[in-house]
C-alpha positions, 0 to 999 in steps of 0.5 A: 173567687170565681167570677161570674157574669150573669146576663138578663134581657127580659122579665122572665130571665130576671125572675128565674135568675134572681135566685141564682144570683142570690145563691152565687153572691156569697161564694163567687164575684157576681156581675149582673148585666141587663141588656137592652132587649126589654130594658124597662120590664127587666129593670122593673122586675129585678127591682121588685125582686130587690136586685139592681144590675151592675151594668145596664146596657142601652136599650135597643131602639124599637122597632128592631128586627131580630137580627138587629137585636142580636147584632147590638146585643152581641156587640155590647156584651162583647165590649163588656167581656173584653173589659171583665173577662169572667170565668163564666157567663150564665144565661137563661132560656132561649131569648136573643139576649141569652143567645147573643150573650152565649155567642159573645162568650164562645168567641172569647173562649169563656165558658157558658152556663145555661140555665133551663137547658134542654127544653125542646119541641124538635121544631125550629119554627115553633116556638120561633125564634126560641127554639133556634136560640136554645139549640144554639146555646146548647151547642155552645154551653160548658155546663147545662142546667136541665130543669127536668129529667126529660130535658137532660135526656134531650141533651144526652140524645144530642150528644152532650157529655153526661159530665156537662149536664146537671139536673137541677130543677127550674129556679122559677120554683125557687122564686116562687117559693120565696115570694110565697113565704112573704105573703100575708092573708092581708096581701091576699085580701088586698089584691083580691079587692083591688082586682075586683075578684072578691067572691067571684071565680077568676080565669087568667088569660094571657097571649102575646107570642109571636105565632099567636098574633094577627089572625091567631089572636083574633081566633083566641079573642073569639073563643074568650068572648064566647066563654065570657058570654057563657060564663057571666058569673066568672071574671075573665082577667086579661092583662095586655102585653105592651105591644100596640098592635096586640092591644088594638085587637084585644080592645076591638074584639073583647071590648064591651063585656062587663065580666071581662077586664082588659088591663095593664100588666100585673107585676109578678107578685100580683100575677102569682096571687092571681094564679093562687086565687083563680080557677083556670089559666089560659095562656100561651106563655112558657113561664106561666106553664111552670107557675101554674104547676107551683099552684096546682092550677089547671091551664089551657095552653094555646100552643100546638106544642110545648117544650114543657110536656111534663105539664101535660103529662101531669094532667095539669094542662091541655094544648089547643093551639089558637083554634077557637073551637078547641079553646072553647071545649077545653075551657068549658071542660075544665070549668065544668070540672068545678075545681081550681086544683088540678094537682093530684094529692101527694104529686110533686111539682115536675119543675123541681123542689125549690133548690135549683139555684143552690145546685147551679151555684155549686156546679159553677163554683165546683163545690158540687164536685168536691169530695 
């Protein structure tokens, strides 16, 4: 039986790899390793999804530099690989955990499978360090699981042999579909009551990326403050990132508005239920760009570039960067449109059909090539 080590370091990795873990377990010997990058957030997310890491590495002391995080993760994953010697190491996306695990596997001659391969902005500085991380993994991986045709083309344009590329879709769609099937009207009513948006339109706002910190976050807050004052009937829900420096800015710049709620992070189920209910999402998150597509919700993306241009081409999102005036104009236009559903009737989700995990499992075990 094929032995597969799956590496998870952050909450988004846990969400997207959970369906892959479930698809692989009946057909492969799977070991889940949680790194020390975001140990508490990753463990909480895995628990919410009913998965327990087989190996939990020690949390990297914070604060740390990117080099320190990578060095510690590389060392710790290498020790695991030396002991287990799996056939495959599977990583997801563009985190430091994913890059370090891929590099550790490469050094030991172990094949790497890269989930969500081929995303590119073609700018190493934006997003940083994610663009560099995913290009590094792309040069190492033996199998590239591309979520969209564009991602597959990016890999082919970089010289990846076509037989090493699988166009699978993104397992985020699998995860969302699975969770939605378990919701009831009572779940929806309970969340609406607890979060205070019964009978009110809601805009979900998030911002945490490295490039949107400091002065950029002040500019974003200025836009959100203006919008909240212009639209007092709307509830502006802003879950805060755990970073204390970001929280200080949010509380200083956005405090005192009766229709704007700064709150602790939502769990994943809550996040999805809010997206289902809300009229608009304003975010710099990569994962949320995919999740709004699953619900057909419009988004204003607080970035100059996105490695997920499919959402813009589908008319679901507009890019504004952190410019205050551009954010205000884009949000006003979306709110004035008066609809919470931006997905044209009959349009398929550009990120997949909910069967990515089974395609990935088949490729890793060789059954997709069976005749």
